[in-house]
Residue frames as qw, qx, qy, qz and C-alpha x, y, z in Angstrom:
[[0.083, 0.158, 0.504, -0.845, -140.37, -57.84, -12.35],
 [0.007, -0.553, -0.796, -0.246, -144.15, -58.17, -12.45],
 [0.073, -0.055, 0.084, -0.992, -146.48, -55.18, -12.41],
 [0.020, -0.560, -0.825, 0.082, -150.05, -54.64, -11.27],
 [0.016, -0.503, -0.251, -0.827, -152.51, -51.83, -11.83],
 [0.157, -0.383, -0.652, 0.635, -154.16, -49.72, -9.16],
 [0.136, 0.423, 0.204, -0.872, -157.06, -47.34, -8.92],
 [0.583, 0.576, 0.559, -0.123, -159.09, -48.80, -11.78],
 [0.297, 0.887, -0.197, -0.294, -156.63, -47.15, -14.16],
 [0.861, 0.424, -0.191, 0.205, -153.53, -47.92, -16.19],
 [0.159, -0.820, 0.486, -0.257, -151.19, -46.94, -13.36],
 [0.928, 0.070, -0.357, 0.085, -148.76, -49.87, -13.24],
 [0.332, -0.787, 0.466, -0.232, -146.69, -50.46, -10.13],
 [0.468, 0.338, -0.809, 0.109, -143.97, -53.03, -9.55],
 [0.785, -0.430, -0.417, -0.160, -144.99, -55.75, -7.12],
 [0.677, -0.325, -0.286, 0.595, -141.91, -54.88, -5.06],
 [0.045, 0.921, 0.091, 0.376, -141.74, -51.30, -3.77],
 [0.466, 0.228, -0.452, 0.726, -139.06, -49.39, -1.91],
 [0.445, -0.772, -0.445, 0.086, -140.01, -48.42, 1.64],
 [0.280, 0.736, -0.101, 0.608, -138.90, -44.88, 2.39],
 [0.585, -0.799, 0.000, -0.137, -138.69, -45.06, 6.18],
 [0.859, -0.191, 0.069, 0.470, -135.07, -46.17, 5.83],
 [0.463, 0.528, 0.106, 0.704, -134.05, -43.03, 3.90],
 [0.134, -0.751, 0.116, -0.636, -132.81, -40.28, 6.17],
 [0.764, -0.574, 0.199, -0.218, -132.56, -42.71, 9.07],
 [0.824, -0.273, 0.427, 0.254, -130.15, -45.43, 7.97],
 [0.637, 0.326, 0.404, 0.570, -129.31, -44.09, 4.49],
 [0.106, -0.594, 0.002, 0.797, -128.00, -40.65, 3.62],
 [0.514, 0.687, 0.006, -0.514, -128.74, -38.81, 0.37],
 [0.233, 0.559, -0.726, -0.327, -125.95, -40.49, -1.61],
 [0.193, -0.040, 0.977, -0.084, -126.97, -43.97, -0.43],
 [0.515, 0.498, 0.504, -0.483, -130.59, -43.21, -1.28],
 [0.464, 0.666, -0.319, -0.489, -129.58, -42.31, -4.84],
 [0.074, 0.376, -0.911, -0.153, -127.61, -45.55, -5.17],
 [0.337, 0.176, 0.884, -0.270, -130.50, -47.68, -3.92],
 [0.537, 0.606, 0.283, -0.514, -133.07, -46.01, -6.18],
 [0.372, 0.626, -0.540, -0.421, -130.83, -46.31, -9.23],
 [0.028, -0.213, 0.976, 0.026, -130.19, -50.00, -8.49],
 [0.438, 0.333, 0.726, -0.412, -133.89, -50.63, -7.91],
 [0.532, 0.640, -0.039, -0.552, -134.82, -49.03, -11.22],
 [0.233, 0.497, -0.780, -0.299, -132.30, -51.25, -13.01],
 [0.114, 0.012, 0.985, -0.130, -134.10, -54.27, -11.54],
 [0.185, -0.399, -0.724, -0.532, -137.51, -53.05, -12.70],
 [0.215, -0.587, -0.621, 0.474, -138.76, -51.49, -9.46],
 [0.121, 0.451, 0.290, 0.836, -140.76, -48.34, -10.20],
 [0.478, -0.724, -0.356, -0.347, -142.56, -47.65, -6.90],
 [0.346, 0.145, -0.548, 0.748, -141.30, -45.76, -3.83],
 [0.461, -0.716, -0.465, -0.244, -143.43, -45.28, -0.72],
 [0.340, 0.132, -0.450, 0.815, -142.67, -42.75, 1.99],
 [0.282, -0.796, -0.535, 0.020, -144.40, -40.38, 4.45],
 [0.102, 0.847, -0.068, 0.517, -144.04, -36.76, 5.43],
 [0.610, -0.743, 0.201, -0.187, -143.08, -37.83, 8.94],
 [0.953, -0.002, -0.024, 0.301, -140.28, -40.26, 8.03],
 [0.633, -0.082, -0.050, 0.768, -137.04, -38.82, 9.37],
 [0.054, -0.716, -0.265, 0.644, -138.89, -35.54, 9.87],
 [0.494, 0.815, 0.067, -0.296, -139.29, -35.02, 6.12],
 [0.159, -0.648, 0.649, 0.366, -135.76, -36.05, 5.20],
 [0.554, 0.122, 0.810, 0.150, -137.00, -39.21, 3.48],
 [0.484, 0.786, 0.379, -0.067, -139.10, -37.20, 1.04],
 [0.049, 0.907, -0.300, -0.290, -136.19, -34.83, 0.44],
 [0.354, -0.433, 0.775, 0.294, -133.73, -37.64, -0.34],
 [0.563, 0.371, 0.731, 0.107, -136.18, -39.41, -2.64],
 [0.349, 0.901, 0.175, -0.192, -136.88, -36.15, -4.46],
 [0.073, -0.790, 0.517, 0.323, -133.17, -35.59, -5.00],
 [0.460, -0.179, 0.842, 0.219, -132.67, -39.16, -6.18],
 [0.522, 0.522, 0.674, 0.034, -135.51, -38.93, -8.72],
 [0.144, 0.775, -0.164, -0.593, -134.21, -35.87, -10.53],
 [0.238, 0.485, -0.665, -0.516, -134.30, -36.68, -14.21],
 [0.214, -0.016, -0.961, -0.176, -136.18, -39.94, -13.70],
 [0.358, 0.101, 0.525, -0.766, -139.41, -38.84, -11.96],
 [0.682, 0.241, -0.176, -0.667, -141.62, -39.87, -14.91],
 [0.576, 0.197, -0.786, -0.101, -140.35, -43.44, -14.60],
 [0.187, -0.020, -0.838, 0.512, -141.45, -43.79, -10.98],
 [0.473, -0.638, -0.470, -0.385, -144.68, -44.10, -9.04],
 [0.210, 0.225, -0.542, 0.782, -144.30, -42.07, -5.85],
 [0.526, -0.634, -0.509, -0.250, -146.52, -42.42, -2.81],
 [0.171, 0.243, -0.547, 0.782, -146.40, -40.49, 0.44],
 [0.393, -0.574, -0.718, 0.030, -148.59, -40.23, 3.52],
 [0.087, -0.484, 0.154, -0.857, -150.04, -37.51, 5.68],
 [0.665, -0.518, -0.278, -0.461, -151.46, -37.58, 9.16],
 [0.827, -0.429, -0.248, 0.266, -148.87, -38.57, 11.75],
 [0.107, 0.861, -0.302, 0.394, -146.66, -36.14, 13.66],
 [0.573, 0.157, -0.673, 0.441, -143.82, -37.09, 15.94],
 [0.039, 0.009, -0.572, 0.819, -145.46, -35.04, 18.69],
 [0.548, 0.074, 0.106, -0.827, -149.15, -35.66, 17.96],
 [0.580, 0.087, 0.783, -0.208, -151.72, -38.42, 17.52],
 [0.065, 0.047, 0.745, 0.662, -152.79, -37.57, 14.00],
 [0.131, 0.631, 0.732, -0.220, -156.36, -36.88, 15.09],
 [0.218, 0.848, 0.153, -0.459, -157.93, -34.39, 12.73],
 [0.301, -0.413, 0.601, 0.614, -155.40, -35.26, 10.05],
 [0.331, 0.364, 0.797, 0.351, -158.14, -36.12, 7.55],
 [0.134, 0.808, 0.330, -0.470, -159.51, -32.58, 7.59],
 [0.587, 0.739, 0.226, 0.241, -159.54, -30.69, 4.30],
 [0.016, -0.972, 0.223, -0.072, -157.31, -27.89, 5.62],
 [0.608, -0.552, 0.551, 0.150, -154.67, -30.32, 6.86],
 [0.783, 0.223, 0.518, 0.263, -154.58, -32.40, 3.67],
 [0.467, 0.834, 0.171, 0.239, -154.44, -29.37, 1.39],
 [0.165, -0.934, 0.316, -0.032, -151.70, -27.75, 3.47],
 [0.676, -0.456, 0.559, 0.152, -149.47, -30.77, 4.03],
 [0.823, 0.374, 0.361, 0.228, -149.38, -31.88, 0.42],
 [0.317, 0.931, -0.121, 0.136, -147.68, -28.64, -0.57],
 [0.365, -0.751, 0.550, -0.006, -144.79, -29.43, 1.77],
 [0.794, -0.063, 0.593, 0.120, -144.51, -32.99, 0.45],
 [0.681, 0.685, 0.208, 0.154, -144.55, -31.84, -3.17],
 [0.086, 0.939, -0.320, 0.087, -141.78, -29.35, -2.42],
 [0.527, -0.568, 0.632, 0.024, -139.61, -31.90, -0.63],
 [0.769, 0.139, 0.609, 0.140, -140.15, -34.49, -3.34],
 [0.063, -0.462, 0.428, 0.775, -139.42, -31.89, -6.05],
 [0.105, 0.282, 0.859, 0.414, -142.52, -32.78, -8.03],
 [0.307, -0.032, -0.009, -0.951, -145.78, -31.11, -8.98],
 [0.791, -0.140, -0.236, -0.547, -147.94, -34.19, -8.52],
 [0.370, -0.323, 0.826, -0.276, -148.23, -37.22, -6.24],
 [0.402, 0.032, -0.825, -0.397, -149.10, -40.58, -7.73],
 [0.584, -0.480, -0.651, -0.073, -150.65, -41.83, -4.49],
 [0.086, -0.461, 0.375, -0.799, -151.45, -39.60, -1.50],
 [0.594, -0.286, -0.751, -0.004, -152.34, -41.65, 1.59],
 [0.478, -0.693, 0.144, -0.520, -153.91, -40.88, 4.95],
 [0.240, 0.429, -0.821, 0.291, -151.48, -42.48, 7.41],
 [0.026, -0.180, -0.907, 0.379, -154.14, -43.49, 9.94],
 [0.162, -0.645, -0.668, -0.334, -157.92, -43.36, 10.12],
 [0.034, 0.179, -0.258, 0.949, -159.07, -40.03, 11.52],
 [0.154, -0.507, -0.839, 0.120, -162.03, -40.46, 13.91],
 [0.072, -0.567, -0.320, 0.756, -162.48, -36.70, 14.26],
 [0.208, 0.394, -0.333, -0.831, -163.21, -35.92, 10.60],
 [0.793, 0.349, 0.339, -0.367, -166.15, -37.22, 8.51],
 [0.622, -0.075, 0.645, 0.438, -164.79, -39.60, 5.89],
 [0.473, 0.733, 0.444, 0.206, -166.69, -37.74, 3.18],
 [0.044, -0.976, 0.134, 0.163, -164.69, -34.58, 4.01],
 [0.496, -0.499, 0.611, 0.363, -161.45, -36.50, 3.59],
 [0.591, 0.299, 0.675, 0.325, -162.57, -38.05, 0.31],
 [0.297, 0.910, 0.285, 0.048, -163.81, -34.70, -1.00],
 [0.222, -0.878, 0.311, 0.288, -160.53, -33.01, -0.06],
 [0.546, -0.226, 0.697, 0.407, -158.60, -35.69, -1.97],
 [0.515, 0.585, 0.590, 0.211, -160.90, -35.29, -4.98],
 [0.105, 0.982, 0.012, -0.159, -160.17, -31.55, -5.10],
 [0.342, -0.660, 0.564, 0.360, -156.45, -32.32, -5.22],
 [0.583, 0.150, 0.735, 0.312, -157.06, -34.84, -7.98],
 [0.389, 0.828, 0.400, 0.058, -159.03, -32.30, -9.99],
 [0.058, -0.952, 0.217, 0.207, -156.15, -29.83, -9.54],
 [0.773, 0.527, -0.332, 0.121, -153.69, -32.38, -10.89],
 [0.132, -0.711, 0.598, -0.346, -151.75, -32.60, -7.64],
 [0.493, -0.204, 0.813, -0.234, -152.83, -36.16, -6.83],
 [0.410, 0.144, -0.740, -0.514, -153.49, -39.07, -9.18],
 [0.661, -0.310, -0.665, -0.155, -154.86, -41.48, -6.55],
 [0.384, -0.594, 0.375, -0.600, -155.87, -41.27, -2.91],
 [0.666, -0.005, -0.742, 0.073, -155.07, -44.07, -0.49],
 [0.623, -0.669, 0.119, -0.387, -155.64, -45.04, 3.13],
 [0.440, 0.366, -0.758, 0.312, -153.47, -46.85, 5.66],
 [0.134, 0.062, -0.820, 0.552, -153.86, -48.98, 8.77],
 [0.552, -0.135, 0.006, -0.823, -157.66, -49.13, 8.65],
 [0.395, 0.032, 0.875, -0.278, -159.90, -51.79, 10.13],
 [0.105, 0.316, 0.853, 0.401, -162.56, -53.55, 8.06],
 [0.015, 0.789, 0.577, -0.210, -165.36, -51.31, 9.48],
 [0.112, -0.713, 0.103, 0.685, -163.32, -48.22, 8.64],
 [0.141, -0.098, 0.723, 0.669, -162.83, -49.40, 5.07],
 [0.065, 0.559, 0.811, 0.158, -166.59, -49.95, 4.85],
 [0.050, -0.791, -0.301, 0.531, -167.10, -46.37, 6.05],
 [0.069, -0.465, 0.437, 0.767, -165.09, -45.12, 3.07],
 [0.092, 0.188, 0.874, 0.439, -167.03, -47.40, 0.73],
 [0.019, 0.702, 0.694, -0.156, -170.36, -46.17, 2.05],
 [0.054, -0.754, -0.061, 0.651, -169.35, -42.49, 1.87],
 [0.121, -0.261, 0.617, 0.732, -168.05, -42.84, -1.68],
 [0.044, 0.399, 0.857, 0.324, -171.37, -44.31, -2.80],
 [0.066, -0.761, -0.563, 0.316, -173.51, -41.86, -0.87],
 [0.049, -0.833, 0.020, 0.552, -171.65, -38.72, -1.95],
 [0.744, 0.657, 0.104, 0.064, -170.48, -39.87, -5.38],
 [0.082, -0.871, 0.481, 0.059, -166.82, -39.64, -4.48],
 [0.695, 0.399, -0.599, 0.000, -164.03, -41.96, -5.66],
 [0.901, -0.429, -0.042, 0.038, -163.08, -44.82, -3.35],
 [0.302, -0.760, 0.546, 0.183, -159.51, -44.89, -2.05],
 [0.721, 0.504, -0.437, -0.186, -157.40, -46.65, -4.65],
 [0.600, 0.252, -0.697, 0.302, -155.05, -48.31, -2.18],
 [0.685, -0.675, 0.040, -0.272, -154.96, -49.48, 1.42],
 [0.397, 0.526, -0.673, 0.335, -151.58, -49.90, 3.11],
 [0.842, -0.459, -0.029, -0.282, -151.57, -52.63, 5.77],
 [0.175, -0.595, 0.771, -0.146, -149.11, -54.32, 8.12],
 [0.947, 0.126, 0.083, -0.285, -149.04, -57.86, 6.78],
 [0.199, 0.569, -0.793, -0.094, -146.62, -60.74, 6.63],
 [0.643, 0.043, -0.740, -0.194, -146.52, -64.51, 6.72],
 [0.346, -0.159, -0.790, 0.481, -146.59, -64.57, 10.54],
 [0.146, 0.358, 0.400, -0.831, -149.01, -61.64, 10.99],
 [0.009, -0.181, -0.799, -0.574, -152.00, -62.65, 8.90],
 [0.162, 0.435, 0.646, -0.606, -154.95, -61.00, 10.66],
 [0.342, 0.401, -0.173, -0.832, -156.05, -59.16, 7.52],
 [0.244, 0.043, -0.886, -0.392, -156.82, -62.53, 5.92],
 [0.088, -0.383, -0.882, 0.258, -159.59, -62.98, 8.49],
 [0.082, 0.692, 0.458, -0.552, -161.20, -59.54, 8.44],
 [0.148, 0.628, -0.210, -0.735, -160.17, -57.25, 5.59],
 [0.056, 0.234, -0.806, -0.541, -159.78, -59.71, 2.74],
 [0.089, 0.336, 0.937, 0.047, -162.96, -61.84, 3.15],
 [0.128, 0.738, 0.514, -0.417, -165.14, -58.74, 3.49],
 [0.072, -0.465, 0.333, 0.817, -163.62, -56.96, 0.52],
 [0.667, 0.615, 0.320, -0.273, -165.38, -56.35, -2.76],
 [0.758, 0.338, 0.301, 0.471, -163.93, -56.55, -6.27],
 [0.242, 0.831, 0.067, 0.496, -163.63, -52.77, -6.20],
 [0.637, -0.731, -0.084, 0.229, -161.83, -52.66, -2.86],
 [0.039, 0.913, -0.399, -0.074, -158.60, -50.67, -2.50],
 [0.826, 0.324, -0.422, 0.186, -155.55, -52.58, -3.70],
 [0.739, -0.665, 0.024, 0.107, -153.56, -53.75, -0.69],
 [0.427, 0.697, -0.444, 0.367, -150.04, -52.43, -0.23],
 [0.862, -0.449, -0.218, 0.093, -148.27, -54.51, 2.41],
 [0.148, 0.761, -0.489, 0.399, -145.56, -53.15, 4.70],
 [0.528, -0.502, 0.604, -0.321, -143.62, -54.99, 7.39],
 [0.907, 0.236, -0.230, -0.262, -143.39, -57.97, 5.03],
 [0.677, 0.294, -0.590, 0.326, -140.00, -59.05, 6.40],
 [0.688, -0.656, -0.308, 0.026, -140.91, -58.26, 10.01],
 [0.110, -0.934, 0.324, -0.107, -138.02, -55.81, 10.38],
 [0.226, 0.591, -0.772, 0.055, -135.61, -58.61, 9.67],
 [0.633, -0.191, 0.657, -0.363, -137.37, -61.34, 11.67],
 [0.856, 0.348, 0.354, -0.142, -138.34, -63.00, 8.37],
 [0.452, 0.787, -0.411, -0.089, -134.96, -62.56, 6.71],
 [0.949, 0.002, -0.269, 0.163, -133.27, -65.36, 8.66],
 [0.296, 0.643, -0.427, 0.563, -130.80, -63.10, 10.45],
 [0.422, -0.471, 0.521, -0.573, -132.06, -64.10, 13.92],
 [0.703, 0.051, -0.697, -0.134, -131.75, -67.72, 15.02],
 [0.793, -0.568, -0.071, -0.211, -132.60, -69.64, 18.13],
 [0.874, -0.348, 0.012, 0.339, -129.68, -69.91, 20.53],
 [0.584, 0.280, 0.072, 0.758, -127.66, -67.19, 18.81],
 [0.208, -0.557, -0.266, 0.759, -126.97, -63.74, 20.19],
 [0.356, 0.871, 0.339, -0.013, -128.63, -60.79, 18.45],
 [0.601, 0.265, 0.077, 0.750, -126.06, -58.92, 16.33],
 [0.253, -0.529, -0.304, 0.751, -125.29, -55.53, 17.83],
 [0.008, 0.249, -0.284, -0.926, -125.90, -53.62, 14.58],
 [0.084, -0.345, -0.839, -0.413, -129.37, -55.02, 13.79],
 [0.366, -0.475, -0.192, -0.777, -132.84, -53.60, 14.32],
 [0.750, -0.442, -0.489, -0.041, -133.47, -56.12, 17.08],
 [0.571, -0.127, -0.378, 0.718, -130.61, -54.64, 19.07],
 [0.036, 0.132, -0.034, 0.990, -132.21, -51.18, 18.74],
 [0.523, -0.250, -0.247, -0.777, -135.89, -52.05, 19.13],
 [0.346, -0.133, 0.783, -0.500, -137.59, -53.55, 22.15],
 [0.775, 0.273, 0.159, -0.547, -140.54, -54.57, 19.95],
 [0.694, 0.452, -0.541, -0.147, -138.38, -56.58, 17.59],
 [0.075, 0.362, -0.858, 0.357, -136.62, -58.16, 20.53],
 [0.568, -0.004, 0.572, -0.592, -139.99, -59.19, 21.96],
 [0.821, 0.363, -0.135, -0.420, -140.77, -60.96, 18.68],
 [0.453, 0.476, -0.753, 0.039, -137.70, -63.14, 18.97],
 [0.684, -0.299, 0.502, -0.437, -139.51, -65.57, 21.24],
 [0.348, -0.213, 0.901, 0.145, -138.95, -69.30, 20.82],
 [0.576, 0.480, 0.643, -0.155, -142.27, -69.89, 19.03],
 [0.408, 0.856, -0.073, -0.308, -141.48, -67.22, 16.43],
 [0.019, -0.663, 0.709, 0.239, -137.97, -68.51, 15.83],
 [0.493, 0.029, 0.869, 0.021, -139.28, -72.07, 15.45],
 [0.574, 0.682, 0.402, -0.208, -141.79, -70.85, 12.88],
 [0.238, 0.856, -0.351, -0.297, -139.07, -68.95, 11.02],
 [0.252, -0.428, 0.850, 0.174, -136.84, -72.03, 10.99],
 [0.572, 0.292, 0.763, -0.073, -139.68, -74.17, 9.64],
 [0.494, 0.820, 0.149, -0.249, -140.47, -71.70, 6.89],
 [0.035, 0.765, -0.576, -0.288, -136.82, -71.48, 5.95],
 [0.427, -0.148, 0.885, 0.112, -136.71, -75.27, 5.56],
 [0.577, 0.573, 0.567, -0.132, -139.79, -75.25, 3.33],
 [0.325, 0.894, -0.120, -0.284, -138.36, -72.46, 1.20],
 [0.187, -0.606, 0.724, 0.270, -134.98, -74.11, 0.83],
 [0.552, 0.114, 0.823, 0.067, -136.59, -77.29, -0.51],
 [0.508, 0.743, 0.435, -0.024, -138.26, -75.18, -3.21],
 [0.597, 0.270, 0.170, 0.736, -135.15, -73.17, -4.03],
 [0.077, -0.857, -0.175, -0.478, -136.31, -70.02, -2.25],
 [0.267, 0.193, -0.539, 0.775, -134.58, -67.99, 0.41],
 [0.137, -0.519, -0.725, 0.432, -136.60, -67.18, 3.51],
 [0.074, 0.451, 0.052, -0.888, -136.98, -63.55, 2.39],
 [0.246, 0.087, -0.644, -0.719, -138.22, -64.62, -1.03],
 [0.235, -0.359, -0.903, -0.029, -140.73, -67.02, 0.51],
 [0.077, -0.533, -0.528, 0.657, -142.02, -64.31, 2.84],
 [0.153, 0.385, -0.188, -0.891, -142.42, -61.82, 0.00],
 [0.254, -0.034, -0.798, -0.545, -143.98, -64.30, -2.42],
 [0.136, -0.434, -0.862, 0.226, -146.51, -65.30, 0.25],
 [0.051, 0.542, 0.306, -0.781, -147.61, -61.70, 0.78],
 [0.199, 0.314, -0.433, -0.821, -147.98, -61.14, -2.96],
 [0.044, -0.282, -0.940, -0.187, -150.60, -63.90, -3.12],
 [0.085, -0.732, -0.642, 0.212, -152.97, -61.43, -1.44],
 [0.097, -0.807, -0.043, 0.581, -151.46, -57.94, -1.63],
 [0.626, 0.773, 0.079, 0.065, -150.80, -56.08, -4.87],
 [0.382, 0.737, -0.374, 0.414, -147.47, -54.77, -3.63],
 [0.799, -0.451, -0.231, 0.324, -144.89, -55.72, -1.01],
 [0.074, 0.937, -0.186, 0.285, -143.02, -52.72, 0.41],
 [0.893, -0.180, -0.152, 0.384, -139.45, -53.48, 1.44],
 [0.119, -0.965, 0.232, 0.004, -136.85, -51.30, 3.13],
 [0.907, 0.118, -0.060, 0.400, -133.27, -52.00, 2.09],
 [0.382, -0.853, 0.111, 0.337, -130.09, -50.38, 3.35],
 [0.220, -0.537, 0.605, 0.546, -127.89, -51.10, 0.34],
 [0.611, 0.432, -0.384, -0.540, -128.16, -51.98, -3.36],
 [0.176, 0.280, -0.944, -0.010, -126.73, -55.41, -2.55],
 [0.320, 0.146, 0.805, -0.478, -129.92, -56.34, -0.68],
 [0.537, 0.393, -0.015, -0.747, -132.11, -55.59, -3.68],
 [0.355, 0.296, -0.788, -0.407, -131.27, -58.52, -5.94],
 [0.044, -0.096, -0.975, 0.195, -132.70, -61.18, -3.65],
 [0.274, 0.446, 0.594, -0.611, -135.95, -59.39, -2.86],
 [0.375, 0.450, -0.267, -0.765, -136.54, -58.16, -6.42],
 [0.233, 0.122, -0.909, -0.323, -136.73, -61.76, -7.65],
 [0.196, 0.199, 0.848, -0.450, -139.60, -62.54, -5.27],
 [0.484, 0.445, 0.142, -0.740, -142.17, -60.83, -7.48],
 [0.541, 0.413, -0.566, -0.464, -141.41, -63.27, -10.29],
 [0.085, -0.233, 0.957, -0.147, -141.33, -66.49, -8.29],
 [0.792, -0.017, -0.177, -0.584, -143.79, -69.26, -9.07],
 [0.322, -0.362, 0.855, -0.184, -143.10, -72.24, -6.79],
 [0.240, 0.050, -0.903, -0.353, -143.98, -75.70, -8.01],
 [0.635, -0.349, -0.435, -0.535, -147.36, -77.45, -7.61],
 [0.766, -0.423, -0.480, 0.065, -148.33, -78.19, -4.04],
 [0.441, 0.187, -0.393, 0.785, -145.84, -75.78, -2.50],
 [0.240, -0.376, 0.135, -0.885, -148.35, -73.28, -1.15],
 [0.803, -0.362, -0.336, -0.333, -150.50, -76.10, 0.21],
 [0.747, -0.085, -0.472, 0.460, -147.50, -77.20, 2.27],
 [0.175, 0.241, -0.268, 0.916, -146.90, -73.66, 3.48],
 [0.503, -0.410, -0.119, -0.752, -150.56, -73.13, 4.36],
 [0.845, -0.304, -0.438, -0.050, -150.64, -76.40, 6.28],
 [0.585, 0.020, -0.433, 0.685, -147.52, -75.42, 8.19],
 [0.057, -0.307, 0.135, -0.941, -148.96, -72.00, 9.03],
 [0.673, -0.425, -0.314, -0.517, -152.25, -73.52, 10.17],
 [0.835, -0.278, -0.424, 0.215, -150.36, -75.71, 12.63],
 [0.495, 0.108, -0.288, 0.813, -148.04, -72.88, 13.70],
 [0.166, -0.805, -0.487, 0.295, -150.52, -70.06, 14.32],
 [0.282, 0.786, 0.119, 0.537, -150.10, -66.29, 14.11],
 [0.511, -0.302, -0.322, 0.737, -148.26, -63.60, 16.01],
 [0.039, 0.894, 0.418, -0.155, -149.70, -60.17, 16.81],
 [0.113, -0.866, 0.200, 0.444, -146.60, -58.07, 16.16],
 [0.766, 0.006, 0.537, 0.353, -144.00, -59.85, 13.98],
 [0.482, -0.409, -0.364, 0.684, -142.69, -57.17, 13.90],
 [0.082, 0.886, 0.284, 0.357, -143.88, -53.61, 14.33],
 [0.644, -0.425, -0.186, 0.608, -140.75, -52.22, 15.92],
 [0.050, 0.986, -0.025, -0.157, -139.46, -48.70, 16.13],
 [0.023, 0.551, 0.200, -0.810, -137.96, -46.46, 14.96],
 [0.391, 0.646, 0.568, 0.328, -140.34, -45.08, 12.35],
 [0.007, 0.979, 0.105, 0.177, -140.03, -41.51, 13.58],
 [0.794, -0.256, -0.040, 0.550, -136.26, -41.70, 14.01],
 [0.141, -0.833, 0.116, 0.523, -133.97, -38.66, 14.12],
 [0.676, 0.732, -0.091, -0.009, -132.46, -37.56, 10.84],
 [0.837, 0.028, -0.026, 0.545, -128.89, -38.25, 9.90],
 [0.248, -0.836, 0.034, 0.488, -126.50, -35.50, 10.79]]
């Protein structure tokens, strides 16, 4: 497992991270413990969640699973999205300082490695959000502050405010990014500076679209995300499935599974690829992706194929993220 640093510090995170939106929705507490223990054995040390995932159950299950091993893990959570609200105003000092206490309690920890604003808040000055995060850092409750789902102009707003008010820049920026959804390569990446937030990519397997489980001419399995999500189903259009088949062929020739190819591609740009798995058995394949170094000319072939194939706007941003908790 390879590791990268974030936040201009010695905080080292594994290039593969566990996505917490699966915990409390598809995995109960015991399954969460099994997955985290298996991930740690493979060198994974980073878990990402949010206070809204499974109505807080994800944080609770992760906290339980990390008893006795918290100091070996980098834990990130998010604030700012409610199942019954838009998240507007979520960057306000009062909201950030209140919500972190709930997350710390659920995660059974007294500090957060990375505390992220789930979405840009147009109702709160960015300097207020940055200042609120800096207070938490000074109190020892937060090591790094991060942002999520921001546009290039919004990232520049944080950069400008940090310079103007002498406040630390966000250390990380979580983005929806995969080999078929590459918009950030056109706007966020070219306009970034050397000191930009490190990119944490989610949706890297397109909710299974880039795992090879869906194939042209075959019925969608009843127990998959596509069967439950209209958005994933809409991504299973012929053009997407042709692109997936082409990528799978390229990967096979290089000794890579489709999932490994998709993850390795993302890690060319992002510092971390966040992956949700439902069982320890799924971990082995994806954990290897952070170490893969395909032979000379491989990425040129992939880039040429992608140039001819094009991009897809969703691929796939399906629900449920705010799913009910397990009974």
